[in-house]
C-alpha positions in Angstrom: -20.9 -32.3 -39.2 -17.6 -33.4 -40.2 -15.2 -34.9 -37.6 -12.2 -32.7 -36.8 -10.4 -35.8 -35.1 -10.2 -39.2 -36.7 -12.0 -38.2 -40.1 -13.4 -41.1 -42.2 -12.8 -40.7 -45.8 -12.3 -43.5 -48.4 -9.7 -44.3 -50.8 -11.6 -43.6 -53.7 -14.4 -45.9 -55.9 -17.3 -46.9 -54.9 -19.2 -49.7 -56.6 -20.5 -48.4 -60.2 -24.3 -49.6 -61.0 -25.1 -53.0 -62.7 -27.1 -50.4 -65.1 -24.1 -48.6 -66.5 -21.1 -51.3 -66.1 -21.4 -54.6 -66.8 -20.0 -55.8 -63.7 -19.7 -60.3 -64.3 -16.9 -57.9 -67.4 -15.9 -56.2 -64.8 -15.0 -58.7 -61.7 -13.4 -61.4 -64.9 -11.1 -59.1 -65.8 -7.7 -57.9 -64.3 -8.4 -53.2 -64.7 -7.8 -52.0 -67.8 -4.6 -50.0 -68.7 -6.7 -48.9 -72.3 -9.8 -48.3 -72.5 -11.8 -50.7 -72.6 -15.5 -49.1 -73.4 -17.0 -52.6 -73.7 -17.4 -52.3 -69.7 -20.6 -49.9 -70.4 -23.7 -50.8 -70.3 -25.0 -47.1 -71.5 -24.6 -45.9 -75.3 -21.9 -43.1 -75.8 -24.5 -40.3 -76.3 -26.0 -40.8 -72.7 -23.3 -42.6 -70.8 -22.4 -38.8 -69.6 -25.6 -38.6 -68.1 -25.2 -42.0 -66.7 -22.3 -41.6 -65.1 -24.0 -38.1 -63.7 -26.7 -40.1 -62.6 -24.2 -42.6 -60.7 -22.4 -40.6 -59.3 -24.9 -39.1 -57.5 -25.8 -42.6 -55.9 -22.6 -43.0 -54.7 -22.0 -39.2 -53.2 -26.3 -40.0 -51.3 -24.5 -43.4 -50.1 -21.7 -42.1 -48.5 -23.9 -38.8 -47.3 -25.6 -41.4 -45.4 -23.0 -43.9 -44.1 -21.8 -40.1 -42.4 -18.7 -40.4 -44.2 -16.3 -37.1 -43.8 -14.5 -36.8 -46.8 -16.2 -37.9 -49.5 -15.3 -38.8 -53.5 -17.5 -39.3 -56.2 -16.8 -42.9 -56.2 -14.7 -43.3 -60.0 -18.2 -43.9 -61.6 -16.7 -42.3 -64.7 -13.6 -44.6 -64.8 -12.8 -47.8 -66.3 -10.1 -48.5 -63.6 -8.0 -46.1 -61.3 -5.8 -45.4 -63.5 -6.9 -45.6 -67.7 -9.0 -42.3 -67.6 -6.1 -39.9 -67.2 -2.8 -42.2 -68.3 -5.4 -42.6 -71.8 -6.3 -38.5 -71.9 -2.5 -38.0 -72.8 -0.5 -36.8 -75.3 1.9 -38.7 -76.8 -0.3 -42.0 -76.0 0.1 -43.7 -79.5 -4.1 -43.6 -80.3 -3.5 -46.8 -83.2 -1.5 -49.0 -81.6 -1.0 -50.6 -78.3 1.8 -51.3 -76.1 3.0 -54.6 -73.2 4.0 -54.7 -70.4 4.2 -56.3 -66.9 1.3 -56.1 -63.9 2.2 -56.4 -60.6 2.0 -60.2 -60.4 5.5 -59.5 -63.3 2.5 -61.4 -66.1 2.1 -59.7 -70.3 -0.1 -56.6 -69.8 -2.0 -54.3 -73.3 -0.7 -51.4 -71.9 -0.4 -47.3 -73.0 2.4 -47.0 -75.6 4.0 -43.9 -75.4 5.2 -42.5 -78.7 5.8 -39.4 -78.2 6.1 -36.5 -75.3 3.6 -36.4 -72.5 1.6 -33.6 -72.3 -1.3 -32.7 -70.7 -3.7 -31.4 -73.7 -6.9 -30.1 -71.0 -7.8 -30.6 -67.8 -8.9 -34.3 -67.1 -10.7 -34.9 -64.2 -11.8 -31.5 -63.7 -15.9 -31.4 -64.3 -16.1 -34.7 -62.4 -14.7 -32.3 -60.1 -17.1 -30.1 -60.2 -20.1 -32.6 -60.2 -19.2 -33.2 -57.2 -18.2 -30.3 -55.5 -21.7 -29.2 -57.1 -23.8 -32.3 -55.3 -23.0 -32.4 -52.0 -21.0 -29.3 -48.7 -18.9 -32.3 -47.1 -15.5 -31.8 -47.7 -14.4 -33.8 -50.7 -11.6 -35.7 -53.1 -10.3 -37.2 -56.0 -7.5 -39.0 -56.7 -4.9 -39.6 -59.8 -2.8 -42.7 -61.3 0.8 -41.1 -59.8 3.5 -41.0 -61.9 5.5 -44.2 -61.4 2.7 -46.4 -61.6 1.6 -45.0 -64.5 5.8 -45.4 -66.1 4.7 -49.2 -65.1 1.6 -49.8 -66.3 3.2 -47.6 -70.0 6.2 -49.2 -72.8 8.1 -47.2 -72.9 9.2 -46.1 -76.8 9.6 -41.8 -76.7 12.1 -41.3 -73.5 15.5 -42.4 -73.3 14.9 -44.2 -69.5 12.2 -44.5 -67.5 12.6 -42.0 -64.7 12.4 -39.6 -67.9 9.1 -40.5 -68.9 8.5 -40.8 -64.6 8.9 -36.8 -64.6 6.8 -36.0 -67.8 4.1 -37.8 -66.0 5.1 -35.9 -63.0 4.6 -32.5 -65.1 1.6 -33.0 -66.7 -0.2 -34.1 -62.9 1.1 -31.4 -61.3 -1.1 -29.5 -63.3 -4.1 -31.9 -63.0 -3.9 -31.2 -59.4 -3.4 -27.6 -59.3 -6.7 -27.7 -61.6 -8.3 -29.5 -59.2 -7.8 -27.6 -56.1 -8.9 -24.6 -58.1 -12.8 -25.7 -58.8 -13.0 -26.8 -55.6 -10.7 -30.2 -54.4 -10.0 -30.3 -50.7 -8.1 -33.5 -50.6 -6.3 -34.7 -53.9 -4.7 -38.3 -53.9 -2.0 -39.8 -55.8 -2.7 -43.9 -56.5 0.8 -45.6 -56.6 0.7 -49.1 -56.2 3.3 -50.1 -58.2 6.1 -48.7 -56.0 5.5 -51.8 -53.9 5.3 -54.3 -56.8 8.5 -52.6 -57.7 10.5 -51.3 -55.2 14.2 -51.4 -56.6 12.9 -49.2 -59.3 10.6 -46.9 -57.4 14.2 -46.4 -55.3 15.6 -45.2 -57.8 12.7 -42.3 -58.8 9.5 -42.3 -57.5 10.0 -40.0 -54.8 11.6 -37.5 -56.9 8.6 -38.0 -59.2 5.5 -38.1 -56.7 7.5 -34.7 -55.4 7.7 -33.1 -58.9 3.9 -34.4 -59.4 3.8 -32.5 -55.6 5.1 -29.5 -56.9 3.5 -25.2 -55.8 0.2 -27.3 -55.0 -2.5 -25.9 -52.0 -4.3 -28.4 -50.0 -3.5 -32.0 -48.3 -2.1 -34.1 -50.9 -2.0 -38.4 -50.4 0.1 -40.9 -52.1 -2.1 -44.4 -51.7 -0.3 -47.5 -51.9 -1.0 -50.7 -51.7 -1.1 -54.5 -52.3 -3.8 -54.9 -54.6 -7.7 -55.1 -55.2 -9.1 -58.0 -52.6 -11.5 -58.8 -55.6 -8.5 -60.7 -56.9 -5.6 -60.7 -54.2 -7.6 -62.7 -51.3 -3.9 -63.5 -49.4 -1.4 -60.2 -48.0 0.2 -61.3 -45.5 3.8 -59.6 -46.4 5.0 -56.4 -45.0 5.6 -53.0 -47.8 8.3 -53.1 -49.3 8.4 -49.9 -50.0 7.1 -47.6 -47.0 9.7 -45.2 -45.7 10.6 -44.3 -48.2 8.2 -42.3 -48.3 8.7 -40.2 -45.2 10.7 -38.0 -47.7 7.8 -37.6 -50.5 5.7 -33.9 -50.4 2.5 -36.3 -49.9 0.7 -34.8 -46.0 -0.7 -38.4 -46.3 0.0 -42.0 -47.3 -2.6 -44.2 -47.4 -2.5 -47.7 -46.1 -3.9 -51.3 -46.8 -3.9 -52.6 -42.7 -7.5 -54.5 -42.5 -7.3 -56.9 -45.3 -3.2 -58.1 -44.8 -3.3 -57.6 -40.5 -0.2 -55.0 -41.3 2.1 -54.9 -38.6 1.0 -51.5 -36.8 4.5 -50.8 -36.2 5.4 -50.0 -39.5 3.6 -46.5 -38.8 6.6 -46.0 -37.1 8.5 -45.0 -40.4 6.4 -42.4 -41.1 7.4 -40.2 -38.5 6.1 -36.9 -40.4 2.8 -38.5 -41.9 -0.6 -38.1 -41.1 -1.7 -42.2 -42.0 -5.1 -43.1 -44.2 -5.5 -46.5 -42.4 -7.3 -49.3 -44.4 -9.4 -50.8 -41.0 -12.4 -52.7 -43.7 -11.0 -55.5 -45.1 -11.6 -55.4 -48.7 -11.7 -59.4 -49.6 -14.8 -60.5 -49.1 -18.3 -59.1 -48.3 -18.5 -59.9 -44.9 -19.3 -56.4 -43.4 -17.3 -55.9 -40.0 -18.7 -54.3 -37.2 -18.2 -51.7 -35.5 -16.2 -52.9 -32.8 -13.5 -54.4 -35.0 -13.1 -51.2 -36.3 -12.7 -49.9 -33.5 -10.2 -52.1 -32.1 -8.2 -51.5 -35.7 -8.1 -48.4 -35.0 -6.9 -48.2 -30.9 -4.5 -50.3 -32.1 -3.2 -47.8 -34.3 -3.2 -45.1 -31.8 -1.0 -47.1 -29.6 1.7 -45.7 -32.7 0.4 -42.7 -34.4 -1.8 -40.1 -32.1 -5.3 -39.6 -33.2 -4.1 -36.4 -35.1 -2.0 -38.1 -37.8 -5.4 -40.5 -38.5 -7.9 -40.6 -41.0 -10.2 -43.7 -41.1 -10.5 -45.3 -44.5 -11.2 -48.6 -46.2 -7.7 -50.6 -47.1 -8.6 -49.7 -50.9 -11.4 -48.7 -54.1 -14.6 -50.3 -53.0 -15.6 -51.1 -57.2 -15.4 -55.0 -56.5 -17.5 -55.1 -53.1 -21.6 -54.9 -54.2 -23.4 -52.0 -53.3 -24.9 -53.7 -50.0 -21.8 -54.4 -48.5 -19.7 -51.2 -49.3 -22.9 -49.1 -47.8 -22.4 -51.5 -44.7 -18.4 -51.1 -44.5 -18.5 -47.9 -44.6 -21.6 -47.6 -41.6 -19.5 -49.9 -39.7 -16.1 -47.6 -40.3 -17.9 -44.3 -39.7 -19.6 -46.1 -35.7 -16.7 -47.5 -35.6 -15.1 -44.5 -35.5 -17.8 -42.7 -33.4 -16.5 -45.3 -30.9 -13.0 -44.2 -30.3 -13.8 -40.1 -31.2 -16.1 -40.7 -27.6 -13.8 -42.4 -26.2 -10.7 -40.1 -26.6 -13.1 -36.8 -26.3 -14.2 -38.9 -22.5 -10.8 -40.1 -21.8 
């Protein structure tokens, strides 16, 4: 039975099995912005079937852990953003671009050499497969327009704002199709807003609002400091947060456990439901349910339970499957503890 109070969910990804991807390669490289097909262990003729099988594994794990709102684990993705971004028209199929990563270092990125447009649905089959294989509420994620802009070299538009708005139009078409196909929640991943806050203040909210214009269903914007596998210390405050109270998304997803976030910043989002990270993904240590409960209680000092969704800090793809499953079980148990306290008060 899905919880109506303090529902539990995932941010998006779940660990891909070793038989599906080369996890050593996955962990030794930063997340890919261009296609990175050598990660896959399964030959192309059999890859879609293997990805379907891995998706079923992820679905069952989330169900068994008791998660209320589940994803497909992003089993078909080499990274959170590259599958959707590189499927769009306007991305050069012959040349790669040069850009900057979140830390300001050089990165290989898609080259935008023509008008950005969605050629066909990209993740709708993923969603319909998920919908056909669970009776839980379901969510799916897309890279947001600001982050895709920062992860591309712009050789076609007069400025980055124009490119972001073109990405937003493509995202908008996809979001509408995902809800039409049965999604309960669609999330836009926008981690680059925190890394480039000055640029984000110019057009990030405008682009997000265009991406979500006219859609029906629960929407989320996810902001984070980066995967815990790569970033072990997260002790700075968010640099772009209060601005998101003006975005069209219903919910804002935040990391709070690993960075030990000062939860008073939740007051900056008075009109949003908070999807709060209560699982530290910086190591394999599985939290106890009571630790999770303490983190939820701390948030409830700032926001009412009706405005709180319980989640991991970020995507879980770099964890071992055992740790990811254990952490989700602890998250569900911790939410139940606090839920019971609320009902008995």
